[in-house]
C-alpha positions as CSV (number, residue, x, y, z in Angstrom):
1,M,-21.0,29.4,-76.3
2,G,-17.2,29.2,-76.8
3,Q,-17.5,26.8,-79.8
4,I,-17.6,27.8,-83.4
5,G,-20.6,26.3,-85.2
6,I,-21.1,25.3,-88.8
7,W,-23.4,28.2,-89.4
8,Q,-20.9,30.7,-88.2
9,I,-18.3,29.3,-90.6
10,V,-20.8,29.4,-93.5
11,I,-21.7,33.0,-92.8
12,V,-18.0,34.0,-92.6
13,A,-17.3,32.1,-95.9
14,V,-20.3,33.9,-97.6
15,V,-19.1,37.3,-96.5
16,V,-15.6,36.6,-97.7
17,V,-16.8,35.5,-101.1
18,L,-19.0,38.6,-101.3
19,L,-16.2,41.0,-100.4
20,F,-13.4,39.5,-102.5
21,G,-15.2,37.6,-105.2
22,R,-14.4,34.2,-106.5
23,G,-11.7,35.4,-108.9
24,K,-9.7,37.1,-106.2
25,I,-9.9,34.1,-103.9
26,S,-8.7,31.7,-106.6
27,D,-5.8,34.0,-107.4
28,L,-4.9,34.2,-103.7
29,M,-5.0,30.3,-103.5
30,G,-2.9,30.1,-106.6
31,D,-0.3,32.4,-105.0
32,V,-0.4,30.3,-101.8
33,A,0.2,27.1,-103.8
34,K,3.2,28.7,-105.6
35,G,4.6,29.8,-102.3
36,I,4.3,26.3,-100.8
37,N,5.9,24.7,-103.9
38,S,8.7,27.2,-103.7
39,F,9.2,26.5,-100.0
40,K,9.3,22.7,-100.7
41,K,11.8,23.3,-103.5
42,G,14.0,25.3,-101.2
43,L,14.0,22.6,-98.6
44,K,15.0,20.0,-101.1
45,E,17.9,22.2,-102.3
46,E,19.0,22.8,-98.7
47,D,18.9,19.0,-98.0
48,T,21.0,18.4,-101.1
49,K,23.6,21.0,-100.0
50,V,23.8,19.5,-96.5
51,A,24.2,16.0,-97.9
52,D,26.9,17.2,-100.3
53,S,28.7,19.0,-97.5
54,I,28.6,15.8,-95.3
55,D,29.9,13.7,-98.2
56,Q,32.7,16.1,-98.8
57,K,33.7,16.1,-95.1
58,E,33.7,12.3,-95.1
59,T,35.8,12.2,-98.2
60,E,38.3,14.6,-96.7
61,T,38.4,12.6,-93.4
62,V,39.1,9.3,-95.3
63,T,41.8,11.0,-97.5
64,S,43.6,12.5,-94.5
65,S,43.4,9.2,-92.7
66,K,45.0,7.5,-95.7
67,E,47.7,10.1,-95.9
68,K,48.5,9.7,-92.2
69,S,48.8,5.9,-92.5
70,K,51.1,6.3,-95.5
71,A,53.3,8.7,-93.6
72,S,53.7,6.3,-90.7
């Protein structure tokens, strides 16, 4: 009794299509796809920023180490 059967899923799908229509559902799926793509793009940009920040810190560390060794 606690399991969802294939017929229950089919009935819900038919009701959703009847209520919203195929056009509205495809528009909604298009918006979801745009949101996912935007999210992925944001993650890539954030990874790039983090990598650049790490590279900059490493460069600063190497530079300060060289300056300390020259001063000695």
